[in-house]
C-alpha positions in Angstrom: 12.7 -21.7 -1.3 13.7 -22.5 2.3 13.0 -20.5 4.5 16.7 -20.5 6.1 18.0 -19.1 2.3 15.2 -16.3 2.3 15.9 -15.1 5.6 19.6 -14.9 4.9 18.3 -13.1 1.3 16.7 -10.7 3.6 19.0 -9.9 6.0 21.7 -9.2 3.2 18.8 -6.8 0.8 16.8 -5.2 4.1 18.7 -5.8 7.4 18.8 -8.1 10.2 16.2 -6.6 12.1 13.7 -7.6 8.9 15.1 -11.0 9.1 14.9 -11.4 12.5 10.8 -11.2 12.7 10.7 -12.8 9.2 9.2 -16.3 10.8 6.3 -14.3 12.6 4.5 -14.2 9.0 3.8 -18.1 9.5 2.6 -17.7 13.1 0.2 -14.6 11.8 -1.1 -15.6 8.4 -5.0 -16.4 9.1 -6.7 -18.7 5.9 -9.5 -16.9 4.7 -10.3 -18.6 2.2 -11.3 -15.4 0.4 -9.8 -14.1 -3.2 -10.1 -10.6 -2.2 -8.9 -8.7 0.6 -11.0 -5.9 1.4 -9.7 -1.9 2.0 -12.6 -0.4 4.0 -12.4 2.2 2.0 -16.0 2.1 0.6 -15.4 3.7 -2.9 -12.2 1.7 -3.8 -13.5 -1.5 -2.8 -16.4 -1.2 -4.9 -13.9 0.2 -7.9 -11.8 -3.0 -7.6 -15.2 -5.1 -7.2 -14.8 -6.1 -3.5 -11.3 -5.6 -2.3 -7.7 -5.8 -3.5 -7.5 -9.5 -5.5 -5.3 -12.0 -3.9 -2.5 -13.3 -6.6 -2.1 -10.0 -8.5 0.1 -7.3 -8.8 -2.5 -3.7 -8.3 -0.4 -0.2 -9.1 -1.7 2.8 -7.5 -0.2 5.8 -9.2 -0.2 9.4 -7.5 1.9 12.5 -6.5 2.0 14.2 -3.6 -1.4 15.2 -2.0 -3.4 12.7 -4.0 -4.3 10.8 -1.0 -2.0 7.7 -2.1 0.3 7.1 1.1 -3.3 7.4 3.5 -4.8 4.6 0.9 -2.1 2.3 1.6 -2.4 3.2 5.7 -6.0 2.1 5.2 -5.1 -1.1 3.2 -2.5 -2.1 5.5 -5.0 -1.4 8.8 -7.7 -3.6 7.3 -5.4 -6.6 7.1 -3.4 -6.4 9.9 -7.2 -5.6 11.7 -8.6 -9.0 10.3 -5.4 -10.6 11.7 -3.1 -10.8 8.6 0.7 -10.5 8.5 1.4 -7.4 6.2 4.5 -5.6 5.3 5.7 -2.6 3.6 8.8 -2.1 1.8 9.2 1.7 2.5 11.6 3.3 -0.2 10.5 6.5 0.3 10.8 6.0 3.9 7.1 7.8 4.5 5.6 6.1 7.5 5.0 7.3 10.9 4.4 4.3 13.3 2.7 6.9 15.7 0.3 8.2 12.8 -0.2 4.4 11.7 -1.0 3.0 14.5 -3.3 6.3 14.8 -5.0 5.0 11.5 -5.9 1.3 12.2 -2.0 -0.2 12.0 -1.8 -3.5 14.0 1.8 -2.7 14.5 2.8 -5.8 15.8 1.4 -7.6 12.7 3.6 -5.5 10.1 7.0 -5.6 9.2 8.3 -2.3 8.1 11.7 -2.3 5.9 13.0 0.9 4.6 15.4 0.2 1.4 17.5 2.3 -0.3 17.2 1.2 -3.9 14.5 0.2 -6.4 16.1 -2.9 -7.7 16.3 -3.9 -3.8 12.9 -2.8 -2.6 12.1 -5.4 -5.7 13.7 -7.9 -4.4 12.9 -7.5 -1.2 9.3 -7.4 -1.9 10.0 -10.7 -3.5 11.6 -12.9 -0.7 8.9 -11.6 1.5 6.0 -13.1 -0.9 8.0 -16.2 -0.8 8.1 -16.2 2.7 3.9 -16.2 2.8 3.4 -12.7 4.1 -0.4 -12.4 2.9 -0.1 -8.8 2.6 2.7 -7.0 0.8 2.5 -3.2 0.4 5.4 -2.0 -1.9 6.1 2.3 -1.5 8.0 3.7 -4.1 7.3 7.5 -2.8 7.8 10.7 -4.3 9.9 11.7 -7.3 12.7 11.3 -8.0 12.0 7.4 -7.0 15.5 6.1 -5.5 16.9 3.5 -8.3 14.3 4.5 -11.2 11.9 2.6 -12.3 13.2 -1.0 -11.7 13.2 -3.9 -14.8 10.1 -4.9 -16.7 11.9 -8.2 -15.6 12.2 -7.7 -11.8 8.0 -6.5 -11.8 6.9 -9.7 -13.8 8.7 -11.8 -11.2 7.1 -10.1 -8.5 3.8 -10.9 -9.9 4.7 -14.6 -10.5 5.3 -14.6 -6.9 1.9 -13.2 -5.7 0.1 -15.4 -7.7 2.7 -18.3 -6.7 1.4 -17.7 -3.0 -2.2 -16.1 -3.7 -1.1 -13.3 -2.1 -2.1 -9.6 -2.4 0.7 -7.2 -3.9 0.0 -3.5 -3.6 2.4 -1.2 -5.7 2.0 2.6 -4.7 4.3 4.7 -7.1 4.5 8.5 -8.3 3.9 7.1 -11.6 3.4 4.0 -13.7 6.1 1.7 -13.1 5.2 -2.2 -13.2 4.2 -1.8 -16.7 2.1 -5.1 -18.3 2.8 -6.8 -14.9 -0.1 -5.0 -13.2 -3.1 -6.7 -13.3 -4.9 -3.9 -11.8 -3.9 0.1 -12.6 -5.5 3.1 -10.2 -5.2 6.7 -10.6 -4.8 8.8 -7.5 -5.3 12.4 -8.3 -5.1 15.8 -6.6 -7.4 15.5 -3.3 -9.5 18.7 -3.0 -9.4 20.3 0.5 -12.8 20.5 2.3 -12.2 22.9 5.4 -14.5 24.2 8.7 -15.6 27.4 9.5 -15.6 29.3 5.9 -14.4 32.8 6.3 -13.5 32.1 9.9 -9.4 32.7 11.2 -7.4 30.1 11.5 -9.2 27.5 8.9 -9.2 24.3 9.8 -9.1 21.8 7.5 -12.0 19.2 7.4 -10.9 16.5 4.8 -9.2 15.6 1.3 -11.7 14.4 -1.4 -8.6 12.6 -4.1 -10.4 11.1 -7.0 -9.2 7.6 -7.8 -9.4 6.7 -11.6 -9.3 3.2 -12.1 -7.8 2.0 -15.5 -7.4 -1.5 -15.2 -8.9 -4.3 -14.1 -8.0 -8.1 -14.2 -5.9 -7.1 -17.4 -8.4 -5.7 -19.3 -8.7 -2.0 -19.7 -11.7 -0.3 -17.9 -12.9 3.6 -17.1 -14.3 4.0 -13.8 -13.9 6.4 -11.3 -14.9 7.1 -7.6 -14.0 9.5 -4.9 -12.9 9.4 -1.2 -13.2 11.3 1.8 -9.8 11.7 3.7 -10.7 13.0 6.9 -8.2 15.0 8.8 -9.8 14.2 12.1 -8.9 10.5 11.3 -12.7 9.5 11.4 -14.0 7.5 7.7 -16.1 8.2 5.5 -15.0 6.4 2.7 -11.6 6.8 3.9 -9.3 8.0 6.8 -6.8 11.0 6.6 -4.2 10.2 9.5 -3.8 13.8 10.5 -5.0 16.4 13.1 -7.1 19.0 11.4 -4.3 21.1 9.5 -4.6 25.3 10.7 -4.2 27.2 7.8 -3.7 31.2 8.3 
């Protein structure tokens, strides 16, 4: 697909600002020669046998308070921190740029698009993959997802686009959406809170500890799990929560 026609299509789908910085993907792409994109979350990388596989659709499912978006930020931070460009298709409009920067995301290497409907998000993600982004993250937000789950054909096209460009593709959703198009499926379960100063008032949230369960890897069903520690203060011990400690009366 020609870059000019791709740019026009992205402008129609995701807006002129997105299309104006599209060509930066070529400038920022690094040929690492690696088949995996490490997430820097040690328990998750262990589950994935090293990181997100390039050329495959990985689906991460989890409802509110599951740590799902913290995982998204860690993946974006890992990619941009290593010099690669990344695109976030933010259907749920959940990104706080300041919090993302504090979590380690290099915003100069991130394209952020906010479509309105699922079909628009699918089409935009496909075009960004074809344009050469080494990492595309599609976050569908929390239920109800605007525009529903999307079509099976749309998810298959997205998976084929990732394979054609050998790009890492992460779909973050509150529930399963991509069907058989996903080569790898991870479920994030509600995080347990860990508090500072037991019995003190006010209490401070020290960390959240969601459990990740690997359901499918490389197209084959598996059953493995690991627990992340997402620290409220921004430190990393298997993960990072991009928020300051929360006071709870």
